[in-house]
LUMTIRO-412356 format. One record per residue: residue number from 1; residue in three letters; chain; x negated, y negated, z of N, C-alpha, C in turn. Coordinates in pm, whole numbers, plus 50000, padded with zeros to 5 digits. Layout:
<sites>
<site pos="NUM" code="Ala" unit="A" n_u="X" n_v="Y" n_w="Z" ca_u="X" ca_v="Y" ca_w="Z" c_u="X" c_v="Y" c_w="Z"/>
...
</sites>
This chain:
<sites>
<site pos="1" code="Met" unit="A" n_u="60642" n_v="25789" n_w="80317" ca_u="60786" ca_v="25792" ca_w="80241" c_u="60786" c_v="25659" c_w="80185"/>
<site pos="2" code="Pro" unit="A" n_u="60844" n_v="25632" n_w="80048" ca_u="60861" ca_v="25527" ca_w="79984" c_u="60936" c_v="25414" c_w="80096"/>
<site pos="3" code="Arg" unit="A" n_u="60955" n_v="25301" n_w="80015" ca_u="61037" ca_v="25201" ca_w="80075" c_u="61152" c_v="25248" c_w="80081"/>
<site pos="4" code="Tyr" unit="A" n_u="61242" n_v="25301" n_w="79983" ca_u="61385" ca_v="25333" ca_w="79992" c_u="61380" c_v="25470" c_w="79912"/>
<site pos="5" code="Cys" unit="A" n_u="61431" n_v="25568" n_w="79979" ca_u="61442" ca_v="25701" ca_w="79919" c_u="61594" c_v="25773" c_w="79980"/>
<site pos="6" code="Val" unit="A" n_u="61697" n_v="25769" n_w="79874" ca_u="61834" ca_v="25827" ca_w="79905" c_u="61795" c_v="25960" c_w="79965"/>
<site pos="7" code="Phe" unit="A" n_u="61733" n_v="26051" n_w="79920" ca_u="61716" ca_v="26171" ca_w="79973" c_u="61659" c_v="26182" c_w="80108"/>
<site pos="8" code="Cys" unit="A" n_u="61548" n_v="26116" n_w="80158" ca_u="61499" ca_v="26113" ca_w="80295" c_u="61610" c_v="26037" c_w="80373"/>
<site pos="9" code="Asn" unit="A" n_u="61711" n_v="25930" n_w="80327" ca_u="61810" ca_v="25884" ca_w="80425" c_u="61917" c_v="25981" c_w="80423"/>
<site pos="10" code="Ile" unit="A" n_u="61945" n_v="26084" n_w="80321" ca_u="62043" ca_v="26191" ca_w="80341" c_u="61987" c_v="26288" c_w="80435"/>
<site pos="11" code="Val" unit="A" n_u="61868" n_v="26306" n_w="80439" ca_u="61834" ca_v="26401" ca_w="80521" c_u="61820" c_v="26347" c_w="80686"/>
<site pos="12" code="Ala" unit="A" n_u="61797" n_v="26219" n_w="80696" ca_u="61787" ca_v="26140" ca_w="80831" c_u="61946" c_v="26137" c_w="80870"/>
<site pos="13" code="Gly" unit="A" n_u="62050" n_v="26156" n_w="80791" ca_u="62187" ca_v="26125" ca_w="80818" c_u="62230" c_v="25992" c_w="80787"/>
<site pos="14" code="Asn" unit="A" n_u="62155" n_v="25935" n_w="80760" ca_u="62196" ca_v="25757" ca_w="80710" c_u="62278" c_v="25729" c_w="80590"/>
<site pos="15" code="Glu" unit="A" n_u="62272" n_v="25840" n_w="80493" ca_u="62361" ca_v="25849" ca_w="80386" c_u="62448" c_v="25974" c_w="80395"/>
<site pos="16" code="Pro" unit="A" n_u="62569" n_v="25953" n_w="80330" ca_u="62651" ca_v="26064" ca_w="80328" c_u="62624" c_v="26194" c_w="80209"/>
<site pos="17" code="Ala" unit="A" n_u="62642" n_v="26312" n_w="80242" ca_u="62629" ca_v="26391" ca_w="80124" c_u="62676" c_v="26535" c_w="80172"/>
<site pos="18" code="Asn" unit="A" n_u="62719" n_v="26608" n_w="80068" ca_u="62779" ca_v="26732" ca_w="80077" c_u="62662" c_v="26817" c_w="80075"/>
<site pos="19" code="Val" unit="A" n_u="62630" n_v="26874" n_w="80220" ca_u="62540" ca_v="26979" ca_w="80238" c_u="62574" c_v="27112" c_w="80214"/>
<site pos="20" code="Ile" unit="A" n_u="62498" n_v="27188" n_w="80114" ca_u="62555" ca_v="27326" ca_w="80077" c_u="62461" c_v="27423" c_w="80149"/>
<site pos="21" code="Tyr" unit="A" n_u="62338" n_v="27390" n_w="80179" ca_u="62250" ca_v="27477" ca_w="80255" c_u="62150" c_v="27364" c_w="80357"/>
<site pos="22" code="Glu" unit="A" n_u="62122" n_v="27421" n_w="80456" ca_u="62016" ca_v="27358" ca_w="80548" c_u="61948" c_v="27443" c_w="80647"/>
<site pos="23" code="Asp" unit="A" n_u="61793" n_v="27412" n_w="80634" ca_u="61720" ca_v="27492" ca_w="80737" c_u="61630" c_v="27385" c_w="80780"/>
<site pos="24" code="Asp" unit="A" n_u="61528" n_v="27445" n_w="80860" ca_u="61430" ca_v="27346" ca_w="80932" c_u="61347" c_v="27260" c_w="80797"/>
<site pos="25" code="Gln" unit="A" n_u="61318" n_v="27322" n_w="80695" ca_u="61226" ca_v="27258" ca_w="80609" c_u="61308" c_v="27211" c_w="80467"/>
<site pos="26" code="Phe" unit="A" n_u="61445" n_v="27270" n_w="80440" ca_u="61489" ca_v="27259" ca_w="80309" c_u="61624" c_v="27207" c_w="80329"/>
<site pos="27" code="Ile" unit="A" n_u="61680" n_v="27169" n_w="80224" ca_u="61822" ca_v="27129" ca_w="80215" c_u="61860" c_v="27124" c_w="80067"/>
<site pos="28" code="Val" unit="A" n_u="61983" n_v="27166" n_w="80069" ca_u="62069" ca_v="27174" ca_w="79922" c_u="62181" c_v="27091" c_w="79925"/>
<site pos="29" code="Ile" unit="A" n_u="62198" n_v="26990" n_w="79849" ca_u="62328" ca_v="26905" ca_w="79858" c_u="62382" c_v="26898" c_w="79699"/>
<site pos="30" code="Gln" unit="A" n_u="62495" n_v="26883" n_w="79687" ca_u="62598" ca_v="26834" ca_w="79591" c_u="62560" c_v="26720" c_w="79513"/>
<site pos="31" code="Asn" unit="A" n_u="62492" n_v="26723" n_w="79369" ca_u="62460" ca_v="26579" ca_w="79347" c_u="62600" c_v="26493" c_w="79314"/>
<site pos="32" code="Val" unit="A" n_u="62579" n_v="26393" n_w="79333" ca_u="62694" ca_v="26276" ca_w="79301" c_u="62713" c_v="26272" c_w="79147"/>
<site pos="33" code="Leu" unit="A" n_u="62624" n_v="26299" n_w="79063" ca_u="62635" ca_v="26308" ca_w="78929" c_u="62711" c_v="26425" c_w="78880"/>
<site pos="34" code="Arg" unit="A" n_u="62795" n_v="26418" n_w="78781" ca_u="62895" ca_v="26534" ca_w="78763" c_u="62851" c_v="26554" c_w="78594"/>
<site pos="35" code="Trp" unit="A" n_u="62740" n_v="26578" n_w="78551" ca_u="62736" ca_v="26624" ca_w="78414" c_u="62776" c_v="26754" c_w="78368"/>
<site pos="36" code="Val" unit="A" n_u="62761" n_v="26840" n_w="78460" ca_u="62824" ca_v="26978" ca_w="78444" c_u="62907" c_v="27002" c_w="78577"/>
<site pos="37" code="Pro" unit="A" n_u="63003" n_v="27111" n_w="78595" ca_u="63089" ca_v="27121" ca_w="78711" c_u="63016" c_v="27142" c_w="78828"/>
<site pos="38" code="Ile" unit="A" n_u="62905" n_v="27216" n_w="78849" ca_u="62827" ca_v="27259" ca_w="78935" c_u="62699" c_v="27188" c_w="78921"/>
<site pos="39" code="Met" unit="A" n_u="62639" n_v="27091" n_w="79005" ca_u="62508" ca_v="27040" ca_w="78986" c_u="62465" c_v="27012" c_w="79167"/>
<site pos="40" code="Leu" unit="A" n_u="62382" n_v="27107" n_w="79207" ca_u="62318" ca_v="27106" ca_w="79327" c_u="62179" c_v="27068" c_w="79316"/>
<site pos="41" code="Leu" unit="A" n_u="62130" n_v="27005" n_w="79417" ca_u="61989" ca_v="26969" ca_w="79445" c_u="61923" c_v="27032" c_w="79541"/>
<site pos="42" code="Ala" unit="A" n_u="61821" n_v="27090" n_w="79534" ca_u="61747" ca_v="27188" ca_w="79651" c_u="61613" c_v="27082" c_w="79649"/>
<site pos="43" code="Met" unit="A" n_u="61572" n_v="27088" n_w="79755" ca_u="61446" ca_v="27000" ca_w="79825" c_u="61422" c_v="27025" c_w="79963"/>
<site pos="44" code="Thr" unit="A" n_u="61278" n_v="26966" n_w="79988" ca_u="61221" ca_v="26982" ca_w="80108" c_u="61296" c_v="26860" c_w="80179"/>
<site pos="45" code="Lys" unit="A" n_u="61280" n_v="26879" n_w="80314" ca_u="61316" ca_v="26766" ca_w="80382" c_u="61224" c_v="26658" c_w="80409"/>
<site pos="46" code="Glu" unit="A" n_u="61116" n_v="26695" n_w="80404" ca_u="60988" ca_v="26603" ca_w="80413" c_u="61001" c_v="26538" c_w="80271"/>
<site pos="47" code="His" unit="A" n_u="60951" n_v="26400" n_w="80248" ca_u="60942" ca_v="26340" ca_w="80120" c_u="60817" c_v="26410" c_w="80035"/>
<site pos="48" code="Lys" unit="A" n_u="60821" n_v="26455" n_w="79955" ca_u="60744" ca_v="26520" ca_w="79864" c_u="60769" c_v="26446" c_w="79710"/>
<site pos="49" code="Thr" unit="A" n_u="60659" n_v="26460" n_w="79621" ca_u="60654" ca_v="26417" ca_w="79497" c_u="60695" c_v="26535" c_w="79417"/>
<site pos="50" code="Gln" unit="A" n_u="60757" n_v="26536" n_w="79292" ca_u="60797" ca_v="26646" ca_w="79223" c_u="60658" c_v="26732" c_w="79209"/>
<site pos="51" code="Ala" unit="A" n_u="60546" n_v="26700" n_w="79185" ca_u="60412" ca_v="26769" ca_w="79190" c_u="60381" c_v="26833" c_w="79306"/>
<site pos="52" code="Glu" unit="A" n_u="60396" n_v="26758" n_w="79407" ca_u="60403" ca_v="26843" ca_w="79558" c_u="60486" c_v="26931" c_w="79592"/>
<site pos="53" code="Leu" unit="A" n_u="60589" n_v="26905" n_w="79552" ca_u="60714" ca_v="27014" ca_w="79551" c_u="60671" c_v="27145" c_w="79492"/>
<site pos="54" code="Trp" unit="A" n_u="60634" n_v="27141" n_w="79363" ca_u="60583" ca_v="27264" ca_w="79285" c_u="60466" c_v="27317" c_w="79339"/>
<site pos="55" code="Ala" unit="A" n_u="60368" n_v="27250" n_w="79385" ca_u="60240" ca_v="27312" ca_w="79419" c_u="60238" c_v="27344" c_w="79555"/>
<site pos="56" code="Glu" unit="A" n_u="60321" n_v="27309" n_w="79667" ca_u="60330" ca_v="27337" ca_w="79800" c_u="60454" c_v="27438" c_w="79824"/>
<site pos="57" code="His" unit="A" n_u="60552" n_v="27409" n_w="79759" ca_u="60679" ca_v="27484" ca_w="79796" c_u="60770" c_v="27552" c_w="79696"/>
<site pos="58" code="Ile" unit="A" n_u="60726" n_v="27574" n_w="79581" ca_u="60823" ca_v="27622" ca_w="79489" c_u="60858" c_v="27755" c_w="79522"/>
<site pos="59" code="Gly" unit="A" n_u="60784" n_v="27838" n_w="79568" ca_u="60822" ca_v="27971" ca_w="79604" c_u="60947" c_v="27967" c_w="79681"/>
<site pos="60" code="Asp" unit="A" n_u="60943" n_v="27873" n_w="79825" ca_u="61071" ca_v="27878" ca_w="79871" c_u="61156" c_v="27812" c_w="79850"/>
<site pos="61" code="Val" unit="A" n_u="61164" n_v="27681" n_w="79770" ca_u="61275" ca_v="27630" ca_w="79737" c_u="61328" c_v="27718" c_w="79608"/>
<site pos="62" code="Gly" unit="A" n_u="61245" n_v="27769" n_w="79538" ca_u="61277" ca_v="27864" ca_w="79423" c_u="61386" c_v="27968" c_w="79465"/>
<site pos="63" code="Arg" unit="A" n_u="61349" n_v="28039" n_w="79579" ca_u="61403" ca_v="28151" ca_w="79648" c_u="61549" c_v="28107" c_w="79686"/>
<site pos="64" code="Ile" unit="A" n_u="61554" n_v="27985" n_w="79761" ca_u="61676" ca_v="27899" ca_w="79808" c_u="61785" c_v="27923" c_w="79677"/>
<site pos="65" code="Ala" unit="A" n_u="61705" n_v="27852" n_w="79572" ca_u="61814" ca_v="27819" ca_w="79456" c_u="61867" c_v="27952" c_w="79391"/>
<site pos="66" code="Ala" unit="A" n_u="61744" n_v="28043" n_w="79401" ca_u="61807" ca_v="28203" ca_w="79343" c_u="61907" c_v="28236" c_w="79430"/>
<site pos="67" code="Glu" unit="A" n_u="61913" n_v="28208" n_w="79575" ca_u="62013" ca_v="28265" ca_w="79645" c_u="62124" c_v="28186" c_w="79619"/>
<site pos="68" code="Ile" unit="A" n_u="62138" n_v="28060" n_w="79615" ca_u="62275" ca_v="27966" ca_w="79629" c_u="62342" c_v="27974" c_w="79481"/>
<site pos="69" code="Gly" unit="A" n_u="62241" n_v="27990" n_w="79379" ca_u="62315" ca_v="27981" ca_w="79253" c_u="62408" c_v="28085" c_w="79210"/>
<site pos="70" code="Pro" unit="A" n_u="62393" n_v="28214" n_w="79263" ca_u="62494" ca_v="28304" ca_w="79223" c_u="62622" c_v="28301" c_w="79308"/>
<site pos="71" code="Gln" unit="A" n_u="62608" n_v="28217" n_w="79392" ca_u="62732" ca_v="28184" ca_w="79484" c_u="62824" c_v="28088" c_w="79440"/>
<site pos="72" code="Tyr" unit="A" n_u="62752" n_v="27971" n_w="79378" ca_u="62849" ca_v="27871" ca_w="79318" c_u="62874" c_v="27872" c_w="79177"/>
<site pos="73" code="Cys" unit="A" n_u="62778" n_v="27957" n_w="79120" ca_u="62778" ca_v="27971" ca_w="78960" c_u="62771" c_v="28146" c_w="78928"/>
<site pos="74" code="Pro" unit="A" n_u="62872" n_v="28216" n_w="78964" ca_u="62859" ca_v="28352" ca_w="78932" c_u="62824" c_v="28399" c_w="78803"/>
<site pos="75" code="Gly" unit="A" n_u="62886" n_v="28304" n_w="78688" ca_u="62852" ca_v="28322" ca_w="78565" c_u="62719" c_v="28299" c_w="78494"/>
<site pos="76" code="Gly" unit="A" n_u="62641" n_v="28232" n_w="78580" ca_u="62494" ca_v="28178" ca_w="78564" c_u="62483" c_v="28068" c_w="78591"/>
<site pos="77" code="Phe" unit="A" n_u="62341" n_v="28044" n_w="78596" ca_u="62308" ca_v="27912" ca_w="78634" c_u="62151" c_v="27879" c_w="78565"/>
<site pos="78" code="Arg" unit="A" n_u="62132" n_v="27751" n_w="78548" ca_u="61993" ca_v="27705" ca_w="78528" c_u="61934" c_v="27651" c_w="78647"/>
<site pos="79" code="Val" unit="A" n_u="61808" n_v="27652" n_w="78663" ca_u="61731" ca_v="27579" ca_w="78759" c_u="61630" c_v="27479" c_w="78674"/>
<site pos="80" code="Leu" unit="A" n_u="61643" n_v="27362" n_w="78702" ca_u="61561" ca_v="27245" ca_w="78620" c_u="61500" c_v="27156" c_w="78721"/>
<site pos="81" code="Ser" unit="A" n_u="61385" n_v="27102" n_w="78661" ca_u="61314" ca_v="27013" ca_w="78745" c_u="61263" c_v="26912" c_w="78630"/>
<site pos="82" code="Asn" unit="A" n_u="61276" n_v="26773" n_w="78650" ca_u="61211" ca_v="26696" ca_w="78572" c_u="61100" c_v="26592" c_w="78619"/>
<site pos="83" code="Phe" unit="A" n_u="61005" n_v="26600" n_w="78549" ca_u="60891" ca_v="26508" ca_w="78584" c_u="60858" c_v="26407" c_w="78500"/>
<site pos="84" code="Gly" unit="A" n_u="60875" n_v="26271" n_w="78564" ca_u="60868" ca_v="26164" ca_w="78492" c_u="60964" c_v="26103" c_w="78399"/>
<site pos="85" code="Tyr" unit="A" n_u="60959" n_v="25976" n_w="78338" ca_u="61047" ca_v="25887" ca_w="78332" c_u="61107" c_v="25947" c_w="78203"/>
<site pos="86" code="Asp" unit="A" n_u="61032" n_v="26007" n_w="78116" ca_u="61086" ca_v="26059" ca_w="77967" c_u="61155" c_v="26170" c_w="78008"/>
<site pos="87" code="Ala" unit="A" n_u="61145" n_v="26251" n_w="78109" ca_u="61207" ca_v="26371" ca_w="78144" c_u="61337" c_v="26316" c_w="78207"/>
<site pos="88" code="Met" unit="A" n_u="61354" n_v="26225" n_w="78245" ca_u="61473" ca_v="26151" ca_w="78317" c_u="61481" c_v="26159" c_w="78482"/>
<site pos="89" code="Gln" unit="A" n_u="61351" n_v="26197" n_w="78529" ca_u="61323" ca_v="26177" ca_w="78656" c_u="61372" c_v="26051" c_w="78739"/>
<site pos="90" code="Ser" unit="A" n_u="61474" n_v="26059" n_w="78810" ca_u="61527" ca_v="25934" ca_w="78861" c_u="61520" c_v="25920" c_w="79015"/>
<site pos="91" code="Gln" unit="A" n_u="61454" n_v="26020" n_w="79081" ca_u="61434" ca_v="26006" ca_w="79223" c_u="61264" c_v="26051" c_w="79254"/>
<site pos="92" code="Glu" unit="A" n_u="61188" n_v="26000" n_w="79320" ca_u="61064" ca_v="26040" ca_w="79355" c_u="61069" c_v="26140" c_w="79439"/>
<site pos="93" code="His" unit="A" n_u="61159" n_v="26162" n_w="79516" ca_u="61159" ca_v="26281" ca_w="79599" c_u="61187" c_v="26398" c_w="79549"/>
<site pos="94" code="Gly" unit="A" n_u="61082" n_v="26500" n_w="79513" ca_u="61094" ca_v="26602" ca_w="79436" c_u="61213" c_v="26682" c_w="79485"/>
<site pos="95" code="His" unit="A" n_u="61272" n_v="26747" n_w="79363" ca_u="61408" ca_v="26838" ca_w="79381" c_u="61408" c_v="26925" c_w="79249"/>
<site pos="96" code="Leu" unit="A" n_u="61470" n_v="27037" n_w="79298" ca_u="61533" ca_v="27120" ca_w="79173" c_u="61685" c_v="27099" c_w="79133"/>
<site pos="97" code="His" unit="A" n_u="61704" n_v="27107" n_w="79000" ca_u="61864" ca_v="27081" ca_w="78992" c_u="61894" c_v="27229" c_w="78989"/>
<site pos="98" code="Ile" unit="A" n_u="62014" n_v="27292" n_w="79040" ca_u="62074" ca_v="27405" ca_w="79022" c_u="62233" c_v="27377" c_w="78945"/>
<site pos="99" code="Val" unit="A" n_u="62213" n_v="27402" n_w="78802" ca_u="62337" ca_v="27364" ca_w="78724" c_u="62397" c_v="27468" c_w="78661"/>
<site pos="100" code="Gly" unit="A" n_u="62542" n_v="27469" n_w="78670" ca_u="62617" ca_v="27576" ca_w="78600" c_u="62754" c_v="27551" c_w="78611"/>
<site pos="101" code="Gly" unit="A" n_u="62854" n_v="27622" n_w="78613" ca_u="62991" ca_v="27640" ca_w="78624" c_u="63067" c_v="27625" c_w="78489"/>
<site pos="102" code="Thr" unit="A" n_u="62974" n_v="27633" n_w="78382" ca_u="63012" ca_v="27639" ca_w="78244" c_u="62916" c_v="27660" c_w="78157"/>
<site pos="103" code="His" unit="A" n_u="62957" n_v="27723" n_w="78042" ca_u="62858" ca_v="27759" ca_w="77960" c_u="62758" c_v="27645" c_w="77908"/>
<site pos="104" code="Leu" unit="A" n_u="62655" n_v="27664" n_w="77925" ca_u="62547" ca_v="27547" ca_w="77912" c_u="62498" c_v="27515" c_w="77781"/>
<site pos="105" code="Gly" unit="A" n_u="62501" n_v="27614" n_w="77692" ca_u="62463" ca_v="27589" ca_w="77549" c_u="62302" c_v="27628" c_w="77535"/>
<site pos="106" code="Pro" unit="A" n_u="62262" n_v="27593" n_w="77434" ca_u="62098" ca_v="27587" ca_w="77402" c_u="62040" c_v="27480" c_w="77479"/>
<site pos="107" code="Tyr" unit="A" n_u="61894" n_v="27481" n_w="77494" ca_u="61813" ca_v="27372" ca_w="77555" c_u="61837" c_v="27252" c_w="77462"/>
<site pos="108" code="Ala" unit="A" n_u="61778" n_v="27150" n_w="77498" ca_u="61798" ca_v="27017" ca_w="77426" c_u="61665" c_v="27049" c_w="77309"/>
</sites>
């Protein structure tokens, strides 16, 4: 684990979060950022990089996102993943964004 990881601290119960889903390996939380009405983050509880998340767990975390998305965004949603600074990845702990709640428009 890096010297400080907000997601690891949320998993450990040391930081508050609105938990949407949780099992032994994965957690989905509501993002504190509100760029769109619904912005959820799906991740492993164990600290993984974005590349490790995709290489080792994308099937499971993708399944969870596909189950939760329609519950919170019945009109449709996107699943996004940022890799690196230029893509605006702000947390080292790998995660998927589940975004929706409004018409999202075309891709950037």
